[in-house]
C-alpha positions in Angstrom: 74.3 4.4 137.9 71.9 1.6 137.3 72.1 -1.7 139.2 73.3 -3.5 136.1 76.1 -1.0 135.5 77.1 -1.2 139.1 77.4 -5.0 138.9 79.4 -4.8 135.7 81.7 -2.2 137.2 82.3 -4.3 140.4 82.9 -7.4 138.2 85.5 -5.6 136.1 87.3 -4.4 139.3 87.3 -8.0 140.7 88.6 -9.5 137.5 91.3 -6.8 137.2 92.5 -7.6 140.7 92.4 -11.3 140.1 94.5 -11.3 136.9 97.7 -10.1 138.4 97.3 -12.6 141.3 96.9 -15.4 138.9 99.9 -14.3 136.8 102.0 -14.2 140.0 101.1 -17.8 140.7 102.3 -19.0 137.3 105.6 -20.7 137.6 108.5 -18.8 136.0 110.0 -20.2 132.8 113.7 -20.9 132.4 116.0 -21.9 129.5 118.1 -24.9 130.4 121.2 -25.8 128.4 123.5 -28.8 128.7 126.8 -29.3 127.0 127.8 -33.0 127.4 131.4 -33.9 126.7 133.7 -37.0 127.0 137.1 -37.0 128.7 139.4 -38.7 126.2 142.3 -39.1 128.6 140.6 -40.4 131.7 141.7 -43.7 133.2 140.0 -44.7 136.4 141.8 -48.1 136.6 138.7 -49.7 138.0 138.3 -47.1 140.7 134.7 -46.5 141.9 134.0 -42.8 142.4 131.4 -41.9 145.1 128.3 -40.0 144.4 128.5 -36.4 145.5 126.9 -35.7 148.9 123.7 -33.8 148.6 121.4 -31.8 150.9 118.6 -34.4 150.5 116.9 -32.5 147.7 117.6 -35.2 145.0 116.3 -38.1 147.1 113.2 -36.2 148.1 112.5 -35.0 144.5 113.6 -38.1 142.6 110.8 -38.9 140.2 109.2 -42.3 140.4 109.0 -44.3 137.1 105.3 -43.5 136.9 105.7 -39.8 137.4 104.5 -37.5 134.5 107.1 -35.9 132.5 107.8 -32.2 132.2 106.3 -30.2 129.3 109.2 -28.5 127.5 109.9 -26.4 124.4 113.0 -27.6 122.7 115.3 -24.7 121.7 117.3 -24.4 118.4 120.9 -25.5 118.6 122.2 -22.3 117.0 121.2 -20.2 120.0 123.6 -21.8 122.4 125.1 -19.6 125.2 127.8 -22.3 125.5 129.4 -21.8 122.1 132.7 -20.6 123.6 132.9 -23.5 126.0 132.2 -26.0 123.2 134.9 -24.5 121.0 137.4 -24.6 123.9 136.6 -28.3 124.6 137.0 -29.2 121.0 140.3 -27.4 120.7 141.8 -29.0 123.8 142.5 -32.5 122.5 141.5 -33.9 125.9 137.8 -33.6 125.5 135.2 -34.2 122.8 131.7 -32.7 122.7 129.1 -35.4 122.6 125.8 -33.4 122.7 124.2 -30.0 123.2 120.6 -30.1 124.5 118.5 -27.0 125.3 114.9 -26.5 126.3 112.5 -24.0 128.0 110.3 -25.1 130.8 108.2 -23.8 133.7 110.1 -24.5 136.9 108.2 -25.5 140.1 109.1 -26.4 143.6 110.5 -29.9 144.2 107.2 -31.4 145.2 105.9 -30.8 141.7 109.2 -31.1 139.8 109.0 -33.4 136.8 111.9 -35.0 134.9 112.8 -34.1 131.3 113.7 -37.2 129.3 116.9 -36.8 127.3 118.3 -38.9 124.4 121.0 -38.1 121.9 123.1 -40.0 119.4 126.8 -38.9 119.4 127.6 -40.0 115.9 130.3 -42.5 116.8 128.2 -45.4 117.7 127.6 -44.1 121.2 124.5 -42.4 122.7 123.4 -40.6 125.8 120.1 -41.0 127.6 118.6 -40.2 131.0 116.7 -37.4 132.7 117.2 -33.9 134.0 115.0 -32.5 136.8 114.9 -28.8 137.6 113.2 -27.3 140.6 113.3 -24.1 142.6 112.8 -23.3 146.2 115.1 -20.8 147.8 117.6 -21.7 145.0 117.4 -23.4 141.7 118.4 -27.1 141.7 119.4 -29.3 138.8 119.5 -33.1 139.2 121.0 -35.2 136.3 120.8 -38.9 135.8 122.6 -39.7 132.6 124.1 -42.7 131.0 126.7 -42.8 128.3 126.4 -46.0 126.2 129.6 -46.9 124.4 130.2 -49.3 121.6 131.7 -52.6 123.0 135.3 -51.7 123.7 136.3 -54.8 125.7 138.4 -53.2 128.4 136.0 -50.3 129.1 132.5 -50.4 130.6 129.8 -50.4 127.9 127.7 -48.0 130.1 128.9 -45.1 132.3 126.5 -43.4 134.6 126.6 -39.8 135.9 124.1 -39.1 138.8 124.5 -35.8 140.5 122.6 -32.8 141.7 123.7 -29.2 142.2 122.3 -26.0 143.7 122.4 -23.6 140.8 122.7 -19.9 140.3 120.9 -18.6 137.2 123.2 -17.5 134.3 126.3 -19.1 135.9 128.1 -22.1 134.5 128.1 -25.3 136.6 130.0 -28.5 136.0 129.0 -32.1 136.6 131.5 -34.8 135.9 133.0 -38.1 136.6 136.3 -39.5 135.2 134.7 -40.5 131.9 132.3 -37.8 130.9 130.8 -34.5 132.1 128.2 -31.8 131.6 128.4 -28.0 131.5 125.1 -26.6 132.5 123.5 -23.1 132.5 120.0 -22.1 133.5 118.7 -18.7 132.4 115.4 -17.0 133.4 113.3 -16.6 130.3 112.1 -13.1 129.5 109.3 -12.8 127.0 110.0 -10.2 124.3 108.1 -7.0 124.8 105.2 -6.7 122.4 105.4 -4.0 119.8 102.3 -1.8 119.5 100.7 -2.0 116.1 100.6 1.6 114.8 99.6 0.7 111.2 96.4 2.2 110.0 
């Protein structure tokens, strides 16, 4: 074997070993789905509800206003895994679905987690905006900071805020709520479809 062939052979072996290592370092992608709903019968009578106690993850990971935003791929509405939950909410008479939001993103540890900006009109003069931040360490974590903006109703607050974080298990439903509105969330690992070999000649 000539010296040139030896060098080429060694380079191929090195690149072949490097590729799996680089692939292993790539953050895994997840599909995140949020079903946001309003409680039509809630009456807090001016009560202030406390923010849920956390393990410190949210405060440590809370993005600063100047933080870059996460790069996401928005998913079509028709592919929701939450269709049964949406139908049940709409049938109940006590709740009304406000928005369904779904996206795919690479999920990093909390030091590198970036917020996803959310904004959605509800069709009745109200709208929702805020952020969702997903991170993974030993477990997945989802932090929501959402505001429901209502038309001026006089007796009710014009803006209602939900700020909460949860440790998540993938593929399981999780609930975030306050007396006025809530969120059903599910996070699912994304599995790329297997490529089909081209056998056409």
